[in-house]
N, C-alpha and C positions, 0 to 999 in steps of 0.2 A: 504494500500500500504506500503510495507516494504522498508526501506532505505537500500541500499547496498553500502558498501564502498569497493573499490578495491585498494589495494596498489601494485605497482610493487615491486619486490624484493629490488631494490635500495632505494625506498622510505621507505620501512619497515625497512631496515637496518639503514638508517639515523635516523628514529624515535627511534629505539631501542638504538642506540648510544647516542642520545641526552638525553634520559631518564636515561640511565646508568651514563652519565656524570653529570647530575643534582643530581642524588642520591649520587654519590661519593663526589661532592662538598658540599652537605648538611651535609654528614657524617663528612667530614673534618672540616667544620665550627662549627658544634655542638661539636666536640671533642675539638677544640681550645677554644670555648666559655666556656665549662665546666672547662678546665684547667685554664683559666684566672679567672673565678669566684672563683674556689678553692684557687688559689694562692692569690687572693685579700683578701679573708677572712683570710687566714693564715697570710698574711702580716699585716692585721689590728690587729689580736690577738697579734702578735709579737710587733707591734707598741705600743699598750696599756699595754704591759707587763713590763714597767719600765721607760719609757720616760715621762717627764712632761713638761707642759707649751708650750713655742714656739716650742720646738723640736717635740712635737706631731703634731702640725699644719704643720710644715715643712715636716714631714714624710707622713702625709695624702695628702698634696699637691703633693708630689713626686709620691705616689701611684696612685693618680688620673691621673696624667700625663702619667704614665706607662700604666694604663688601657685604657686611651683614645688612646694612640698610638697603643695598641693591637687591640682595637675596630676598629680604622681606617684601620689598616692592614687587618682585617677580612672582613670589608665592601668592601675594594678594591679588595680583593681576590674573594669575592662572585660576585662582579660585572664583574670582568674580566673572571670568569669561571676557575680560577686556582685551 
């Protein structure tokens, strides 16, 4: 016995719209994630390029806070569907 699924046109359009929206959100999130990682590595290289002692720790702490802020924003965006 074969299973048959029937969608009315409105259901099908709703499904297509939801899938497209999810795809767009994932693409935006991945783009933001890649940018944040790239910037984080660039900032670390810059940080270790001439600062010593407590200044290094202060810069690392600031970078950590910046990345956390970005990660929180991305998580919020992914959850809200923006």
